[in-house]
C-alpha positions as CSV (number, residue, x, y, z in Angstrom):
1,M,44.7,-0.2,-12.0
2,A,44.1,-1.3,-8.5
3,K,47.3,-2.5,-6.6
4,P,47.3,-6.2,-6.3
5,L,46.0,-7.3,-2.8
6,G,48.4,-9.1,-0.5
7,P,47.4,-11.8,1.8
8,T,46.0,-9.4,4.4
9,G,43.9,-7.3,2.0
10,E,42.4,-10.9,0.4
11,F,41.9,-11.9,3.9
12,F,39.6,-9.0,4.9
13,R,38.0,-8.9,1.5
14,R,36.6,-12.3,2.1
15,R,35.6,-11.4,5.8
16,D,33.6,-8.5,4.8
17,E,31.7,-10.4,1.7
18,W,28.5,-11.1,4.0
19,R,28.1,-7.2,4.7
20,K,27.0,-7.1,0.8
21,H,24.7,-10.1,0.8
22,P,21.2,-9.0,-0.4
23,M,19.0,-10.0,2.5
24,L,21.3,-7.5,4.6
25,S,21.5,-4.5,2.1
26,N,18.7,-1.6,2.7
27,Q,16.5,-2.4,-0.3
28,M,13.0,-2.3,0.7
29,R,11.8,-2.6,-2.9
30,H,13.0,-6.1,-3.1
31,A,11.4,-6.8,0.1
32,L,8.1,-5.7,-0.5
33,P,7.9,-5.4,-4.4
34,G,4.3,-4.5,-5.2
35,L,4.1,-1.6,-2.1
36,G,4.5,1.5,-4.1
37,L,2.0,0.6,-6.6
38,G,-0.5,-0.5,-4.3
39,I,0.1,2.8,-2.1
40,A,-0.3,4.9,-5.5
41,A,-3.3,3.1,-6.5
42,F,-4.8,3.8,-2.9
43,C,-4.2,7.3,-3.0
44,V,-5.9,7.4,-7.0
45,F,-8.7,6.0,-5.1
46,L,-9.1,8.1,-2.2
47,V,-8.8,10.9,-4.3
48,G,-11.4,9.8,-6.9
49,E,-13.9,9.0,-4.0
50,Q,-13.5,12.5,-2.5
51,I,-14.3,14.0,-5.9
52,Y,-16.8,11.4,-6.9
53,S,-18.8,12.3,-3.1
54,Q,-18.4,15.9,-3.7
55,I,-20.0,15.8,-7.4
56,S,-23.1,13.5,-6.3
57,S,-24.0,14.8,-3.0
58,P,-26.7,17.2,-2.9
59,T,-26.0,21.0,-2.4
60,L,-27.1,22.8,0.9
61,S,-29.3,25.2,-0.8
62,S,-31.6,22.6,-2.4
63,H,-32.4,21.2,0.9
64,H,-33.9,24.6,1.9
65,H,-35.7,25.0,-1.0
66,Q,-37.8,21.6,-0.6
67,K,-41.0,21.9,1.3
68,Q,-42.4,18.6,2.8
69,H,-46.0,18.2,2.1
70,A,-47.9,16.3,5.1
Protein backbone atom coordinates (compact mmCIF):
# COMPACT_ATOMS: atom_id res chain seq x y z
CA MET A 1 0.00 0.00 0.00
CA ALA A 2 1.05 3.55 -0.61
CA LYS A 3 2.08 5.78 2.22
CA PRO A 4 -0.61 8.20 3.27
CA LEU A 5 0.07 11.63 1.88
CA GLY A 6 0.77 14.38 4.32
CA PRO A 7 -0.46 17.93 3.84
CA THR A 8 2.51 18.72 1.57
CA GLY A 9 1.93 15.71 -0.72
CA GLU A 10 -1.76 16.44 -1.00
CA PHE A 11 -0.99 20.03 -1.88
CA PHE A 12 1.33 19.04 -4.75
CA ARG A 13 -1.03 16.38 -6.06
CA ARG A 14 -3.82 18.91 -6.35
CA ARG A 15 -1.48 21.41 -7.98
CA ASP A 16 -0.43 18.89 -10.66
CA GLU A 17 -3.93 17.71 -11.64
CA TRP A 18 -4.04 20.18 -14.54
CA ARG A 19 -1.18 18.29 -16.21
CA LYS A 20 -3.43 15.25 -16.68
CA HIS A 21 -6.25 17.17 -18.35
CA PRO A 22 -7.36 15.50 -21.65
CA MET A 23 -6.86 18.70 -23.65
CA LEU A 24 -3.20 18.87 -22.61
CA SER A 25 -2.28 15.24 -23.08
CA ASN A 26 -0.55 14.19 -26.28
CA GLN A 27 -3.35 12.14 -27.81
CA MET A 28 -3.87 13.21 -31.42
CA ARG A 29 -6.32 10.38 -32.10
CA HIS A 30 -8.83 12.08 -29.81
CA ALA A 31 -8.25 15.44 -31.47
CA LEU A 32 -8.50 14.03 -35.02
CA PRO A 33 -10.64 10.89 -34.72
CA GLY A 34 -10.97 9.95 -38.41
CA LEU A 35 -7.54 10.93 -39.66
CA GLY A 36 -5.97 7.46 -39.55
CA LEU A 37 -8.89 5.83 -41.34
CA GLY A 38 -8.96 8.60 -43.93
CA ILE A 39 -5.26 8.27 -44.68
CA ALA A 40 -5.57 4.50 -45.00
CA ALA A 41 -8.53 4.82 -47.38
CA PHE A 42 -6.67 7.40 -49.48
CA CYS A 43 -3.62 5.12 -49.74
CA VAL A 44 -5.83 2.23 -50.89
CA PHE A 45 -7.36 4.56 -53.47
CA LEU A 46 -3.95 5.62 -54.79
CA VAL A 47 -2.75 2.02 -55.10
CA GLY A 48 -5.98 1.01 -56.82
CA GLU A 49 -5.71 3.92 -59.24
CA GLN A 50 -2.14 2.95 -60.17
CA ILE A 51 -3.16 -0.66 -60.77
CA TYR A 52 -6.17 0.42 -62.83
CA SER A 53 -4.11 2.83 -64.94
CA GLN A 54 -1.51 0.13 -65.67
CA ILE A 55 -4.18 -2.39 -66.67
CA SER A 56 -6.30 -0.02 -68.77
CA SER A 57 -3.51 1.86 -70.57
CA PRO A 58 -2.59 0.51 -74.01
CA THR A 59 0.80 -1.12 -74.22
CA LEU A 60 3.61 0.58 -76.07
CA SER A 61 3.98 -2.26 -78.61
CA SER A 62 0.37 -1.88 -79.81
CA HIS A 63 1.11 1.66 -81.00
CA HIS A 64 3.94 0.45 -83.26
CA HIS A 65 1.79 -2.10 -85.06
CA GLN A 66 -1.04 0.28 -85.92
CA LYS A 67 -0.86 1.96 -89.32
CA GLN A 68 -2.79 5.04 -90.18
CA HIS A 69 -4.41 5.09 -93.61
CA ALA A 70 -5.03 8.53 -95.02
